C-alpha positions in Angstrom: 62.0 127.1 130.9 59.1 128.5 132.8 55.7 129.9 132.0 52.8 131.4 134.0 50.1 128.9 133.4 46.7 128.9 135.2 48.0 131.0 138.1 51.2 129.0 138.7 54.8 128.9 137.5 55.1 125.8 135.3 58.5 124.4 134.4 59.1 122.6 131.1 61.7 121.7 128.5 61.1 122.5 124.8 63.6 120.6 122.7 64.2 120.1 119.0 62.0 120.8 116.0 59.4 118.8 114.1 56.2 117.0 115.0 55.4 118.0 118.6 55.5 115.2 121.2 54.6 115.9 124.8 55.6 113.3 127.5 53.9 113.5 130.9 55.8 112.0 133.8 54.4 109.7 136.5 54.0 110.0 140.2 56.0 111.1 142.2 58.5 111.9 139.5 59.3 114.9 137.2 60.4 115.6 133.6 64.0 114.4 134.1 62.7 110.8 133.9 62.4 111.3 130.1 66.1 112.0 129.6 66.8 108.9 127.3 63.6 109.6 125.3 64.3 113.3 124.8 67.7 112.6 123.3 66.4 109.9 120.9 63.4 111.9 119.8 65.3 115.1 119.1 67.8 113.1 117.1 65.0 111.6 115.1 63.6 115.0 114.2 60.8 115.6 116.7 60.0 118.6 118.9 59.8 117.3 122.5 57.8 119.0 125.2 58.5 117.8 128.7 56.4 119.5 131.5 56.7 119.2 135.2 53.2 118.8 136.4 52.1 121.3 139.0 53.6 120.5 142.4 56.4 118.3 140.8 60.0 119.2 139.8 60.3 122.9 139.4 56.6 123.7 139.0 54.6 125.4 141.7 51.7 123.5 143.3 49.3 126.4 143.7 46.4 126.1 146.2 43.8 124.1 144.3 43.1 120.5 145.3 44.6 117.9 142.9 42.5 116.6 140.0 43.2 115.2 136.6 41.0 118.1 135.3 43.4 120.6 136.8 46.5 118.9 135.5 45.1 118.4 132.0 44.0 122.0 131.8 47.5 123.1 132.7 48.9 121.1 129.8 46.3 122.4 127.3 47.3 125.9 128.4 51.0 125.1 128.0 50.3 124.0 124.4 48.5 127.4 123.9 51.5 129.2 125.4 53.9 127.3 123.0 51.6 127.9 120.0 51.1 124.2 119.4 47.7 123.3 118.0 48.1 119.6 118.2 50.6 117.2 119.6 51.2 113.5 120.1 50.9 113.0 123.9 52.4 110.2 125.9 51.6 109.7 129.6 53.3 107.4 132.1 51.2 106.0 135.0 49.7 109.1 136.6 50.6 110.9 133.4 48.4 108.4 131.6 45.5 109.4 133.8 46.1 113.0 132.7 46.3 111.9 129.1 42.9 110.2 129.4 41.5 113.4 130.8 43.0 115.3 127.9 41.3 112.9 125.5 38.0 113.3 127.3 38.1 117.1 127.5 40.7 118.4 125.0 40.7 115.7 122.3 41.2 118.2 119.4 44.7 119.0 120.8 46.0 115.5 120.2 47.2 113.9 117.0 48.2 110.6 118.7 48.3 109.0 122.2 50.8 106.8 123.9 49.7 105.1 127.1 52.8 104.1 129.1 52.4 101.6 132.0 49.0 103.0 132.9 45.4 101.9 133.2 42.0 103.2 132.2 39.9 102.0 135.2 39.5 104.0 138.4 40.8 103.2 141.9 38.7 100.8 143.9 38.0 101.4 147.6 41.2 99.6 148.7 43.4 101.7 146.5 41.6 104.9 147.5 42.3 103.9 151.1 46.0 103.6 150.4 46.0 107.1 148.8 44.3 108.5 151.8 46.7 106.8 154.2 49.7 108.3 152.3 48.1 111.8 152.3 47.5 111.5 156.1 51.2 110.5 156.6 52.4 113.5 154.6 50.1 115.8 156.5 51.6 114.4 159.7 55.1 115.4 158.5 56.2 112.0 157.2 56.7 112.5 153.4 59.2 109.6 153.6 56.2 107.3 153.5 55.9 107.9 149.8 59.3 106.6 148.7 58.9 103.7 151.1 55.6 102.8 149.5 56.6 103.3 145.9 60.2 102.3 145.4 59.5 98.6 145.9 56.9 98.8 143.0 59.0 100.6 140.4 61.7 98.2 139.2 62.0 94.7 137.8 64.1 92.4 140.2 67.0 92.3 137.8 67.1 96.1 137.7 66.9 96.4 141.5 69.8 94.0 141.8 72.0 95.1 139.0 71.5 98.9 138.8 71.6 100.3 142.3 72.6 103.7 140.9 69.4 104.0 139.0 67.3 103.1 142.1 69.3 105.7 144.1 68.7 108.4 141.5 64.9 107.7 141.3 64.7 107.6 145.1 66.4 111.0 145.2 63.8 112.4 142.7 60.9 111.2 144.8 62.5 112.5 148.1 62.9 115.9 146.5 59.2 116.3 145.6 57.5 118.9 147.8 54.8 117.6 150.2 52.2 119.8 148.5 52.9 118.1 145.2 52.7 114.7 146.7 49.3 115.4 148.2 48.1 117.0 145.0 49.2 114.0 142.9 47.6 111.5 145.3 44.4 113.4 145.2 44.4 113.4 141.4 45.1 109.7 141.3 42.5 108.8 143.9 39.7 110.9 142.4 40.3 110.2 138.7 37.4 109.1 136.5 36.9 105.5 135.2 37.8 105.9 131.5 37.0 102.5 130.2 33.8 103.8 128.5 35.9 106.5 126.8 38.3 104.1 125.1 36.0 102.8 122.3 35.2 106.4 121.3 38.9 107.3 120.6 39.6 108.0 117.0 43.3 108.6 116.8 46.6 106.7 116.4 47.3 105.0 119.8 50.1 102.9 121.3 50.1 101.1 124.6 53.4 100.3 126.2 53.4 97.9 129.2 56.1 96.1 131.1 56.1 92.4 131.8 57.5 92.7 135.3 55.5 95.8 136.3 54.3 95.5 139.9 52.5 98.9 139.9 50.5 98.5 136.7 50.3 94.8 135.8 50.6 94.0 132.0 47.0 92.8 131.9 45.9 96.4 132.6 48.0 97.5 129.6 46.4 94.8 127.5 42.9 95.7 128.6 43.6 99.4 127.7 44.9 98.4 124.2 41.9 96.1 123.6 39.6 99.0 124.4 41.0 101.5 121.9 40.1 100.9 118.3 43.3 100.1 116.3 45.7 100.6 119.2 49.0 98.8 119.1 50.3 97.0 122.2 54.0 96.6 123.1 54.9 94.6 126.2 58.5 95.0 127.1 60.4 92.3 128.9 63.0 92.7 131.6 61.5 95.9 132.9 59.1 97.1 135.6 57.2 100.3 136.1 60.2 102.5 135.1 60.4 100.7 131.7 61.5 103.9 129.9 64.7 103.9 132.0 65.2 100.2 132.6 64.9 99.2 128.9 65.4 102.5 127.2 66.5 101.1 123.8 63.4 98.8 123.5 61.1 101.6 124.7 62.6 104.2 122.3 62.2 101.8 119.4 58.6 101.2 120.1 57.9 104.9 120.5 59.8 105.9 117.3 58.1 103.2 115.3 54.7 104.5 116.4 55.6 108.2 115.7 56.9 107.3 112.2 53.3 106.3 111.3 51.8 109.7 112.3 51.7 112.3 109.6 53.0 115.7 110.7 
């Protein structure tokens, strides 16, 4: 499906019926990454909203510079378009940064929050330098620098060795992302706010899912996020890296469904 949102054509899936659950993909991915979750959530009686963030998948990038404000505003407008007043929102990695922005600026739209292999602190100067380097490489005509940088960080060693087809599929997703989307996403990640001070003010059901073998967002970052949010539950999943929802889909789905079962419609 597509909708005109904030001056761009935004792609999304709207599946099932019930309590609305929106899942926000990570960088540099798109909504197809949630395939195992969509099937399980619809079967369990939830309405699942899966957007492609602007510049990713089938969504247009537009001309604005990338920011989590921009990406969060797009999703709030998508909820308006769909007639959804409040939703449980889950965000993976970069999607978690967008989720934190939604909580800071559109908190009334959320009935629950699921932070998936993400962190609440901002980039330090070293990390910002890495984002700037990748942006420069893309602008020079070398978007292949992105999969080269990210693929080694995405999977647990046992996944990398035992499931080459999954690695190939995810690499194809990354390689298909338009350069404008890559730049927009890197800008948004680089310039995001530090949200640690926001966490103690959150007053909604919250789940943090981390992965014990995550090389992109170490599990201590998941633990710190969970510790900062009053009443948040923490689930650290073994045998998985940054793509935990695909690597250990059954364990991930179980954690998410358990969390959703405790949220009143």
